[in-house]
N, C-alpha and C positions, 0 to 999 in steps of 0.2 A: 504494500500500500504506500502511496505517496501523498504528501500534504504540501500545499503551498499557501503562503500568506503574502499578499501584495498590497502595500500601502502607497497610495499615490496622492499627489496634491495638485488639484486644479487640472486634471487630465481631461475632464469633460467626456468621460467614456460612457456616460448615460446612466450610471447608477451610483448612489451614495455608498451602497454596500451590496455585495453580491456573494452568495454562497453557492457552490456547485458540488454536489455529491459529498457534503461534509459529514464525517463521522467522528465520534470522540469516544475512546475507550479508556477507562481508568484501571490501572493495574495490569497484571499479566497472568497468563495461565488460567487455571480453574477459578481463580479469585477475581478475574477481570470482570468489570461492569461496563456494559455498553450504554452510554448516556444518550448518544445521538447516532442516527444512521441515515445516510443518503439524503441529507437535507439540502434542498434547493430553495433559495430565497433571494429575492431582488427588491431593494428599496431604492426608489428613484430620488433624485435631489429634491428636497422640499416636501417629500411625501411623509405622511403620518401612518405608520404601520404598527398594528398591535399584534403581539405574539401571545396567543391564548393557549392555556392548557392546564391540566391538573397539577397539583404539587408533585414534584419529583420527575416531571416529564422531560427535563433538560432545558427549560427556558433560560435559566440563569447561566447554564453552561454555554449555551449558544451566544448569549450576550458577552460572556467573558472571552469567547473566541474572537468576536468582532472587535472588542475593546483592546485586544492584544494582550490580555492577562493570561492567556493560555493558547496552545496551538492545537489544531485539529490532528487527529490520528490519520485521517485521509481526507481527500477532497481539497478544494481551493476556496480561500477567503480573500476577496478583493475589497479594499476600503479606500474610497476617494478622500482620504483625510489622514494626515500624519498622526493626529492625536484626537480621536473622537472623545467626547466628554461623557462621563458616566454619572448617573444619579441613583442612589440606593434608597432603601427604606429609611435609614437613618441619615440625617443631614451631614454628619461628620465634620462639623465646623470646628475650627481651632478655638478653644474656649478663651484663650488669652488675647485674641484679636477681635476687634469690633467688626460690625457687618461689612463696612466698606473695605476693610483690609482683608477679610476673608474672600471677598469677591476679587480683590486685586491679586490674590496669591498666584493663580496660574499665569497671569500677565507678568508678574515679577519673575517667576521661574523661566519665562520665555525671554527675559531680558528687556522687557518694555520699560522705558524710562518712567520716572516717578510721576511727572505731570500727566503723561499720556495714559498711564494705567489708572490714575485717580479719576481722570475724566471719563474713561470707559466704565469703570466700576460705578461711578455716580450715575451714569446714563442707564446702566443695567438695573441698578436699584430703583431708579425711577420707573423703569419698564415693569418691574414686578411690584410696583406701588409700595415701595419701602423707602422712598427718598428721605422721609423724616426720621428713619430709624438707623441711619448710617453709622452713628457713633455708639450704638448699643451693642453690648456683647451678647453672645448666644443665650446665656442664662437669663437675660432680661427680655427675651423674645418668646412668644408663644410657639408651640410646635409647628403651626402652620406658617408662621413668619420665618422660622428657621429653615423650613423647606423652601420657601421662596428665596431666601438668601442662597441656599444651596443651588437652586435653579439659576440664579443670576451668576453664580460662580461657574457653573457648567457652561453657560452661554459665553462667558468670558473665555473659557478654554477653547470653545469651538471656533472662535474668531481669531485666536492667537494674538489678540490685542491689536489687530490692524483696523478695527472698526467695521470690517466687512460682515455682511450677513451670510447665512447659509451654514454649512458645516453639518455635523452629525451628532445627535444627542441620543444616548442610550439610557433608558430609564427602567430600573428593576423594581417594580411595585413601589414607587416612591410615596404613594399615599396610603398604603395598607395599614400603617400604624396610627393613623389619624382618626378622630371621631367622624361620624357620618356628615355632620354639617360642614366641618372644615374640609373634608375630602371633596364634597360637592363643590364648595367654593373654589378649591384649587384646581379641580378638573376644568372648571370654566376659565380660570386664569391661564391655565396651560394652553387651552385652545386659543385664547386671545394672543398670547405671546408667540405661539407657533405661527399663527397667521402673520404677525408683525415681523418676525425674524426670518421666515422662509427656511428654517432649520429642518433637515430631515430627522425624523424621530422614529426610533425602534423602541416600543413601549411594551414591557412584559407585565402581564396580569393573569390572575385566574378568575377575575370578576367579569362576567359576560356583559353586564350593564355598563361597566366602565369601558370595556372594549368597544362596545357599540356607540357609546356617547363620544368617545375621543377619536376613533380611528377613521381614516379614509378606507382602509383595507384591514380586515381581520384575518389572521393566519392561525389555524388550529393545529397544534401538535398532538400526536398520539401519546399515550402513556409510554413509559420507558420500554424500549429505546425510542426516543422521540424522533418523529419524522413528520413532515407536512402531510396532513390528510385532507385538508379542505381550506379554501380561501373564499372570502366574501368581499365583494366590492361595494362598500357602503355609499359611494358617491355616484353609483349608477342611477340613471334617470328613473324616477318613480320608486326608488328604494324606500320601503316602509321600515324604519328602524325598530319600531315596536314588534313588528312581525319577525324581523331578522333576529331580534333578541330571543324570541321563543324558538326559532329554528336553530340558532347557534347553541342555545342551552340544551336542546334535545340532542344535538350532535355531540356535545361535550359529555353529556350523561351516557350516551352510547359508547363513547371511547372509554370512559371510566369503567363501565360495567363489563365491557369486553376484556379489559385488563384484569378485572377482579376475577373473571371466570377462567383466565388463562392459567 
């Protein structure tokens, strides 16, 4: 088996990320666990794609491969970004830095000058509607506010500090730990920010309603070993999202029950 990982910048090859025949095996011999097998997936620049599946189906593993945190066992991963940004369930802010300095961090690591990175960080905090909280440290912010700071920091990383829009944002169930009201609010905010920034998003969730609300396209993974079993285009003319929610829920239950009987 062969595996390739290709990271490009501004090549305009038509995809923000593309996986072709990707498999991932952990361990060796009889103890080996196959997490993913034969995954084909393409995300266009500026597209919002939701990766849906039951717990343990390999969603996070796939995201780690795209992020460059791991390598596939076989297949090819092509990413049109030298450094896609990742957002997790926990905001992982540095507690000794205030909000604006947390957002500045990826710009500072990229060598962006002080005045330019402060201007960009301030712009992004305004974008996530936290302009008045720039000097507050994480412990002074609510859970939802901390996630918005984390989102601003991720957006700073996608642009590499040059002020350009676009890039690739990988989101691993970023709202799962929040209460229902805060989660609903942040889903709406994410939609607004995505439209404003034209960032390609690959969003992982096991929540069907969240997937249908956010995504232009929903991709369903089978239970382990994960592979793509179905896709839905939610932007298609005449698409009824309530009906699609029921259809996708039924297909997800079928995938789970099939795995349980195996």
